[in-house]
Steps between C-alpha positions, in 0.01 A plus 500: 500500500777277349315185608175629356657569166672160508175315544341701220786436256512128582166416352552722202834346411363147542212588267746644242712180516184292449396705189851484350510117542153474351591716201827308427312161523229631266762636253688170506180302436381734224849516329525119501146467366572743212805292392279183475245477227138379558515536887210636696533679830256282692568277794601200280712724272679653801556156649655379173726801489626420851571137400694598181676803659586418866660846546138641520478348844787720599331818370181387686691469821603868470144583615607366847870572485479874417257591791712295743822673375326835526400433861856401606664780303264752659571354841881515437471862373308604810763339726786668314319837510445467870871423548595808291274716714676379816837573339384838389382581847837395643689706237291805576564460876872463431509803277316703771763391755777602263337832429453574874860403563623740226272778632651458847846524365402811296358658820821435680422193701834334431444244770189371341485122487409285200436130483743453205851634459519771237838648387479795264872490439489138394202571270675806354826303444308213345316738269832670398660161439193388310516821290873441427432136413221603265722762331783248459260242354353755265846609387605136438172433320544804277861388423378148413216636291743730318738212425219275393358774277844553343545125439151483353571802282823337375330166433210658313736718302712206394190314388357804322820575314552131426174529299623816328824324404300230326254740337718593194824412329539839330798669672372858454156417630640297785742781601230767512254263671748406778636850570150665496354237733806511727494879534140481609543190724802625702364854497799680356498803269707384201653180360716387208557155341830437315580193295863395429588504123828378354588696185840453337638340811391801712248475781233764505201545721201603295198656674200301383245622759452816704204609712425796725188667641248268333635561150730319256833680426696485180786243519802651320782460752798267467772453760834340432641222720657655810355847436350687793336348803304247291815384325693472830212302651515263199873432549458432878185286429345626827195726570579864570285712735571872537294674776642839386521560130747751349346819383417484123548120461139451391182715497143398582258693291148581632233757436680744730841478330815291538620362837815318600423157651601420857598136456620277215501125479675308221515120475641265231298218339729202546462129402787256554739787574411656159343843478206534258381847597458769768209672679517848647248666735496852645267647755432810704441270805721230656452152353438255792735203539228242444414656163872493410513125604196438281669664199815288558293178503304604198819592307607139470166400346520792259855405403386139429212635286733732308747211446226263381352778277833557331550125452152446364536796263821350357337159452186647356683715245681200361174323413247781459617653170510161324169356597270796573314518167470126454369449852239780466353345183502142635364601843211703360394216272528245782311730744226552252449131432526409875253772601249390237521138605472606871198712422314219333594264788382757761165537315449123503604484866251773597215320328597171673542675838165674464330157460698358796407800721125461424523128580695567819256773613200267460677221702580719802181708529383284790843446660623746765806510722378598846663581835423702812746695711492668835562883513853405623560312176476139629319250276177374660359289223600383144299291256640207291576717202715734713687209654568310173576813295768600748636146502403403852338173605267577796348779707743435785786629278345841447259579781639752743778595260568869430386640169859599416583127469302503175648829371831510307774668719554757220134608525465502877596863556245643257235245606560588864380859457186382312420239769552752779242734342260211424516336841444832685165573323602596150296436184517160333790412274457341158708439187781286377698357795796265525531223761794267578460118506668275747782431252558873441318524165284799405119450488327793324136555594212734428400554861319714749559559875176606676460592867233317703388733773339452835191685624726775649661549149828345617681253278425137592688332211608567141351285222723407196342377173696436183534309176825365362626711200865394508500366141324811364739731690807331371363502143391868541851602608651301216276649228545851642874447460454377142274800417749742650780329302303542173415856594862586566641333193241573229301789361144434618156658467136400525212610272130461495323343202481833318876557526491759778776492753421358839848510647865482399832432679784752533691351208207555261444853629865588458522352152184674378573820698152499660421641844357242732201710603407556128528138376117450487476793254656288221436182306733245348455666157658820635833323535499306172760638257367313195220641283362160433233516771261269310743209524550559870129530563444159339767356734341681798158345418659153511659579836174617663341179366747289693809459278852605581686741277882506464687730261751776470329837531633844424392731780557869554509729809185703563660812341602295201878576521632172636446190281557154651471143383332269744476116501134497613262239638131583553326250720126498585399478870180316591294565812332232720222463239766418237420829323776718357522808724843648423812471280855474646771665293855365572791615290879521481683786331682350201591838343869427564466157350338641187771759471756236579384294208582788277848538642571124528732497199706783640526347841604159355835645395538671840418176683769316312753760605368491857525119498877528457515738798273261696738211444789712633284594800413140560870410517550766770182382678618137495832600654320687775271202564800269532652733759171501689483121498847478651399744773179313578688168518745651757198624700343148501832355627503758779143424596576126508797566728279696738243220504777247587629727770156528659450121489847451663398749775171324568676162487715607797205614714442327834122465440375243255377673182277331238359669193222347283320625183129520425492125414652419841834396347810557717724766353748561781614284792792636710751313721310568822195336340712201393612459866151548644320261260794261443462532125745631241404799283569290188236247609241766572549777243244502213294238689156537652470651850308189616833316490595698813162580648231241423152654543354435845131604538465344847756722667388861442834630638702288258751690285364360178157668556655852511652458155148438366325761720364838410712823489398578862813315613742705279748708706397342830721268710317179587600212718442182302599130492653255259614135510869426429629188335518310837130572567564762763268802529697824498362844582639800308431866431388562140472833310356507146595778255368536146669642194328635181660628185292530188329159465752312717410409862713347772440409867801489740497337845742602774515221755661537840542208741364541855772407749408467865777557753478371857665691782 
């Protein structure tokens, strides 16, 4: 029966292989003909296609290759199947013998013979040992996972609270933010945050933040230096952990009443051996050690923030009172002028970019980037546009390469999921996609990935078609940023030609006290405070006829209670037919400036008085800056000493060490290098590397070639040659190491001579 089925399947599979090869050849011919204009699918046209596109001969050969492969694959499958049947028969016979042997033992035939030695005790012992080993491995794995989870928890917590520390400089807000987040993060029941105040030469801890049971508590507690457990902990400058708290020390309030906590943890906030505050946590459950370690690590960062906050507050107060009013007036006027200029510039740029985009679209309508990939993601074919756009020079550089070579490493994880779904039969993918050129640049495309299927609906290859939109993408991102900046810094709204609201940003809605979902119920006249509507209508008519309008307008909130002065610009917006379709309203609130003009005379006298105080503050600030310069100078001296010490250390190394910069100029040449190359450091330093290693293209293993090679040689020890002053060829071991800091780049070579000892 097996042979009969085999003969029947053989001809069917060969026929299927022939049909698949025929379909692929036909698809290749038709696809190529479609891409060529004015080509006819007659004998002459097909012959011309084969002349211009030799790969069509390959697709034609599939008509023969696929049936042949199908025949041999079917033959191999039948042989393997027959072998498996023999193995299955042997296994069944062996299992029958084992079953009969076990049955004989169960019936009491203890002398029963078996071809193979079977020891139940050994099997049982092995299973017990295996069980113990598995349990031990599981326990160790659980322990490692727990430690990893704790380290990850600490790392994430430090990063999270680092962001919180930078979120605000207000001490009260920062205190409550930290203590509330910490109580939730370490899962305790209550926490308190205390800041050290010095009043009349007395140190007092003032409670600035308190949090318990998802609610903020009133902060009205002060503790003197040395008072209670918190004061004692401050004197010792060490964390205090009490697993058993004295009855009545503190109560935790919940919906069921008051409960004494089980544990208490107090830790000081210390920077440079100076206490800036304290934190106290109480809980009904034990606080794990890793959470306490996390709090100790975080305490130093909090202390640094508290110290910096206090310092910045002192500096800010010296300057804020004297320049606040003057800066507000000057800044508002400058912002208004800058925003108006920027708005006009943006409008001109948009018109120019619209023209460029239309021209660009017309020029690339007939230009496509094309490639074909196997379901495994290997590139099968790429046209000239694909090769040149990605900065390659020939098909040999890209054919057979994985698709991830053309995807930025940052995008590979997300792209991998999409490709997995696409290559296993998913729907086609289209949209804006980013590729990576050979030099690592981003190439934005408007692209589509489409599956080309076989007759059995399996994926034969994936077709990629795209156009280059890199310039448009960069410009779009740039203009989106400009638009967001204007939206965030200005009061903005859009109206139709009748003055009805189309949309408005949050600043406009807040100023006019209008709900966002009701904005379309009003017109611009509903927010005008002036009764002179006729004058504004005349200006509005000019705007909708293409002219800009700029003036100070007096606006009111929708309920008429809040009156504001706005420096307003009304700009017409044209559609693609150069017809005015909308009006953009951009304004800046100058109410304070108008009111400030009235109070300017009063503030002039105050400013003169504040100027005297400012001069005194500047004297103090100058003194502080002089002290800072002295400290920085001492730090530079210390850094220079460390640099000299490192050079002295490298200078005494047994290996020859040579350091060059990006221009291949020698920066460092130690004594071992002087001995090896018979040149002094004074003659070589600040000279070109070619003075030591002339370039030698003939000898691929010459040491000079590695200095000019790609980064593949970095960190690898290579055996190379060089010619000394006497003309002798010397073999050495060379290791290259690169150094990067900001925009500076160095390359260091560690050269070890190869000495051969004869025994």
